[in-house]
C-alpha positions as CSV (number, residue, x, y, z in Angstrom):
1,M,251.6,110.9,-104.4
2,P,252.5,114.5,-103.7
3,D,254.8,116.4,-106.1
4,G,258.2,117.8,-105.2
5,I,259.6,114.6,-103.7
6,V,262.7,112.7,-105.1
7,R,261.5,109.2,-106.0
8,G,263.6,106.1,-106.3
9,F,262.0,105.0,-109.5
10,G,261.8,107.1,-112.6
11,D,264.1,108.8,-115.1
12,P,267.8,108.6,-113.9
13,A,268.3,112.1,-115.2
14,D,266.0,113.3,-112.5
15,R,268.0,111.6,-109.7
16,S,271.3,112.2,-108.1
17,D,272.7,108.6,-108.1
18,A,276.2,107.5,-108.6
19,F,275.8,106.5,-112.3
20,S,274.0,109.5,-113.8
21,G,275.7,112.4,-115.7
22,A,279.1,112.8,-117.2
23,G,282.3,112.0,-115.4
24,K,283.8,114.9,-113.5
25,A,286.0,115.8,-110.6
26,S,283.9,117.1,-107.7
27,G,286.7,118.8,-105.8
28,A,288.2,118.3,-102.4
29,G,284.8,118.0,-100.6
30,G,283.9,114.6,-102.0
31,I,280.6,113.3,-103.1
32,D,277.6,114.9,-101.4
33,R,274.1,114.2,-102.6
34,A,270.6,113.1,-101.4
35,V,270.9,110.3,-98.8
36,D,267.4,109.1,-99.1
37,A,264.5,108.9,-101.6
38,A,260.8,108.2,-101.7
39,F,259.6,104.8,-103.0
40,P,256.1,103.5,-103.4
41,V,255.0,101.1,-100.7
42,W,252.0,98.9,-100.1
43,R,251.4,98.5,-96.4
44,Y,249.4,95.7,-94.7
45,G,248.0,96.0,-91.2
46,E,244.9,95.5,-89.1
47,D,242.8,97.5,-91.7
48,G,244.2,95.6,-94.7
49,W,246.1,97.1,-97.5
50,S,247.0,100.8,-98.0
51,A,249.2,102.5,-100.6
52,G,251.7,105.3,-99.9
53,E,255.4,106.0,-100.0
54,D,258.3,105.4,-97.8
55,M,261.6,107.2,-97.4
56,V,264.5,104.8,-98.1
57,A,268.2,105.3,-97.4
58,E,270.4,105.6,-100.5
59,E,273.8,103.9,-101.0
60,I,276.5,104.1,-103.6
61,P,279.7,102.1,-104.4
62,L,282.7,104.3,-103.8
63,T,286.0,103.0,-105.2
64,I,289.3,104.3,-103.7
65,R,292.3,104.3,-106.0
66,L,295.8,104.8,-104.6
67,D,298.3,106.3,-107.0
68,G,296.2,105.0,-109.9
69,E,295.8,101.5,-108.6
70,E,292.4,100.3,-107.4
71,F,292.5,99.6,-103.7
72,V,289.0,99.0,-102.3
73,T,285.3,99.6,-103.0
74,I,283.1,100.7,-100.1
75,V,279.3,100.7,-100.3
76,C,278.3,103.8,-98.4
77,S,275.9,106.7,-97.9
78,P,276.7,109.5,-100.4
79,R,277.6,112.1,-97.8
80,D,280.8,113.0,-95.9
81,T,282.7,110.8,-98.3
82,A,285.9,112.8,-97.8
83,D,285.8,112.0,-94.1
84,L,285.2,108.3,-95.1
85,V,288.2,108.1,-97.4
86,Y,290.6,109.8,-94.9
87,G,289.2,107.7,-92.0
88,F,289.4,104.4,-93.9
89,L,292.9,105.0,-95.1
90,A,294.0,106.0,-91.6
91,G,292.4,103.0,-90.0
92,E,294.1,100.7,-92.5
93,G,297.5,102.3,-91.7
94,I,297.9,103.8,-95.2
95,I,298.1,107.3,-93.9
96,A,299.0,108.7,-90.5
97,S,297.7,112.2,-91.0
98,P,296.0,114.3,-93.7
99,D,299.4,115.6,-94.8
100,D,300.2,112.1,-96.2
101,V,297.6,112.8,-99.0
102,A,298.8,115.1,-101.8
103,R,295.3,115.4,-103.3
104,I,292.1,113.6,-104.0
105,D,290.3,113.8,-107.4
106,W,286.7,112.8,-107.3
107,D,284.7,111.4,-110.2
108,E,281.2,111.8,-108.8
109,A,279.4,110.1,-111.7
110,A,281.5,106.9,-111.6
111,G,282.0,106.9,-107.9
112,F,285.8,107.1,-107.8
113,A,288.1,108.8,-105.3
114,D,291.6,109.0,-106.9
115,V,294.1,109.5,-104.0
116,A,297.6,110.7,-104.7
117,L,299.9,109.9,-101.7
118,R,303.0,112.0,-100.9
119,R,305.1,108.9,-100.4
120,R,305.1,105.5,-101.9
121,L,303.5,102.7,-100.0
122,D,306.0,100.6,-98.0
123,G,304.0,97.4,-98.1
124,A,300.9,98.7,-96.3
125,A,298.7,98.1,-99.3
126,A,300.0,94.5,-99.6
127,D,299.1,93.9,-96.0
128,F,295.5,95.1,-96.5
129,G,293.2,92.2,-95.4
130,R,296.0,90.0,-94.1
131,R,295.8,88.6,-90.6
132,V,298.7,88.6,-88.1
133,I,299.3,85.4,-86.2
134,G,300.4,85.6,-82.6
135,S,299.5,87.1,-79.3
136,C,300.9,90.5,-78.4
137,C,299.3,91.2,-75.0
138,G,296.3,88.9,-75.0
139,R,294.7,86.0,-76.7
140,S,292.2,88.2,-78.5
141,R,294.9,89.8,-80.5
142,Q,295.4,86.6,-82.5
143,L,292.6,87.7,-84.7
144,Y,294.0,91.1,-85.6
145,F,294.6,92.2,-89.1
146,R,298.1,93.5,-89.7
147,S,296.7,97.0,-90.2
148,D,295.1,96.7,-86.8
149,V,298.4,96.1,-85.1
150,R,299.7,99.3,-86.5
151,T,296.8,101.5,-85.8
152,A,294.8,100.3,-82.8
153,R,295.7,102.3,-79.7
154,T,295.6,101.2,-76.1
155,S,293.7,103.7,-74.0
156,L,295.5,105.0,-70.9
157,S,292.9,107.7,-70.3
158,R,291.6,108.5,-66.8
159,V,288.5,110.2,-68.0
160,R,285.3,109.7,-66.1
161,M,281.7,109.6,-67.4
162,R,278.6,109.5,-65.2
163,P,276.1,106.7,-66.0
164,E,273.4,109.4,-66.4
165,E,275.5,111.1,-69.0
166,C,275.8,107.8,-71.0
167,L,272.0,107.5,-71.1
168,A,271.6,111.1,-72.1
169,A,274.2,110.8,-74.8
170,M,272.4,107.8,-76.4
171,A,269.1,109.7,-76.3
172,E,270.8,112.7,-78.0
173,L,272.3,110.5,-80.6
174,Q,268.9,109.2,-81.5
175,R,267.3,112.7,-81.5
176,S,270.0,114.1,-83.7
177,S,269.6,111.7,-86.6
178,A,267.0,113.1,-89.0
179,E,267.9,110.5,-91.5
180,F,267.3,107.6,-89.2
181,A,263.9,109.2,-88.2
182,R,263.0,109.3,-91.9
183,T,264.3,105.9,-93.1
184,G,265.2,103.7,-90.1
185,G,268.0,102.4,-92.3
186,V,271.2,104.0,-91.1
187,H,273.8,103.8,-88.3
188,N,275.0,106.8,-86.3
189,A,278.3,107.3,-84.4
190,A,279.2,110.4,-82.4
191,L,282.2,111.7,-80.6
192,W,281.3,112.8,-77.1
193,E,283.3,114.7,-74.6
194,P,282.3,113.8,-71.1
195,G,281.1,116.8,-69.2
196,R,280.7,118.8,-72.4
197,G,278.6,116.9,-74.9
198,M,278.5,115.9,-78.5
199,I,281.5,117.1,-80.6
200,A,280.6,115.5,-84.0
201,M,278.3,112.9,-85.4
202,R,278.4,110.9,-88.7
203,T,275.8,108.7,-90.3
204,D,276.0,105.9,-92.9
205,I,274.2,102.8,-94.0
206,G,277.2,100.8,-92.8
207,R,278.1,100.9,-89.1
208,H,281.8,100.6,-89.9
209,N,281.6,103.5,-92.4
210,A,280.0,105.8,-89.8
211,L,283.0,105.2,-87.5
212,D,285.5,105.7,-90.4
213,K,283.8,109.0,-91.2
214,L,284.1,110.0,-87.6
215,L,287.8,109.1,-87.6
216,G,288.3,111.1,-90.8
217,H,286.6,114.1,-89.4
218,C,288.8,114.0,-86.3
219,L,291.9,113.8,-88.5
220,L,290.9,116.6,-90.8
221,S,289.7,118.9,-88.0
222,G,292.4,118.1,-85.4
223,V,289.9,117.0,-82.8
224,P,291.5,115.4,-79.7
225,T,290.1,112.0,-78.9
226,R,292.1,110.6,-76.0
227,D,289.5,111.4,-73.3
228,A,286.5,111.1,-75.5
229,A,283.6,108.5,-75.8
230,I,282.1,107.0,-78.9
231,I,278.3,106.9,-78.8
232,F,277.1,104.2,-81.3
233,S,273.7,103.1,-82.5
234,G,274.6,99.4,-83.2
235,R,276.1,96.4,-81.5
236,I,279.7,96.1,-80.2
237,S,281.4,93.8,-82.7
238,S,285.2,93.2,-82.7
239,E,285.5,95.5,-85.7
240,V,283.5,98.3,-84.1
241,L,285.7,98.0,-81.0
242,L,288.9,98.1,-83.1
243,K,287.7,101.2,-84.9
244,T,287.0,102.8,-81.5
245,A,290.6,102.0,-80.6
246,K,291.8,103.5,-83.9
247,I,289.9,106.7,-83.2
248,G,291.6,106.7,-79.8
249,A,288.6,107.0,-77.6
250,A,288.5,105.6,-74.1
251,I,284.8,104.7,-73.8
252,L,282.4,103.0,-76.2
253,V,278.7,103.4,-75.4
254,A,276.5,101.3,-77.7
255,K,272.8,100.7,-78.0
256,S,273.0,96.9,-78.5
257,A,274.8,93.8,-77.5
258,P,278.6,93.0,-77.5
259,T,280.4,89.9,-78.8
260,G,282.9,88.0,-76.7
261,L,285.8,88.8,-78.9
262,A,284.9,92.5,-78.8
263,L,285.0,92.4,-75.0
264,R,288.3,90.6,-74.9
265,L,289.7,93.3,-77.2
266,A,288.2,96.0,-75.0
267,H,289.9,94.5,-72.0
268,D,293.3,94.3,-73.7
269,L,293.1,97.8,-75.2
270,G,291.9,99.5,-72.0
271,I,288.5,100.6,-73.5
272,T,285.4,100.8,-71.4
273,A,282.6,98.9,-73.2
274,V,279.0,99.8,-72.4
275,G,276.2,97.9,-74.1
276,F,272.4,97.7,-74.1
277,V,272.1,101.4,-73.4
278,R,268.3,101.7,-73.6
279,G,265.2,102.2,-71.4
280,G,267.2,104.0,-68.7
281,R,269.5,101.0,-68.2
282,M,272.9,99.8,-69.5
283,N,275.6,97.1,-68.9
284,V,279.3,97.9,-68.4
285,Y,281.5,95.0,-69.4
286,T,285.1,96.3,-69.2
287,H,287.1,98.9,-67.3
288,P,284.0,99.9,-65.2
289,E,286.0,102.3,-63.1
290,R,285.5,105.1,-65.7
291,L,281.8,105.0,-64.9
292,G,282.2,104.6,-61.2
293,A,281.1,100.9,-61.0
294,N,282.6,98.9,-58.1
295,G,283.1,95.3,-57.4
296,Q,284.1,92.2,-59.5
297,P,281.0,90.7,-61.1
298,G,283.1,88.1,-63.0
299,S,286.3,87.3,-64.9
300,A,285.2,85.9,-68.2
301,H,288.1,87.5,-70.0
302,D,290.7,85.5,-68.0
């Protein structure tokens, strides 16, 4: 194998993983290290076996502690972790803005983010992971978590996006991800302003993490999201749809299929859900007027 490549096997002292080195605070920027590494691989094809190496996406466990108490551990790509922490806490209703965080101390070696809040939690942490029973504006909301009720926003945007722009946005998302080109093992999420283009993109091994990173970036940078679209490399699950609502975007453009619950949520929350964006085609499932679609193909959400 050629020299000069970071390999997955070998002396831990030669790698930048989450468990090597002495504990230290890495500053406000979070953990930022190699997101992939080369591993040996034995490939089998029409010509039989061949030996080589393959680039593989890295992942680390990142534990968030709130005021000294362990809150959650997220397995994630080791980049843009400050965005991830802020986005995750905002999505769970722990913070409403970056000003709610007094400071974050990072222990890069152990994979800890110690978050000091400016105010004591008022039961939000106790609600983490608990479901709310009842229907607010639609049957789909019976499956909300309590944090979703607080943070998911209904879109009232009148923004319009041409179908051709949806296809072009997905193509640009795929072109822009060097890590996906190297490993094929990550998800990408981008904030797109119709008529202008890509505003920001985040990548992670976890599709939810990529969206949380995008939310964190928008919070930290003050990026407006009301008339934006999310361009997403995966499928439209209910969790992905809810994270889109928490970001505040009006349109979700995804490469793969939706679920029924996700579409019911999209209908309730005023979000245009676009799936199967590939090969010059796409399906618009909810609020098609934003893309100029006419007619009533069905009413499965009723």
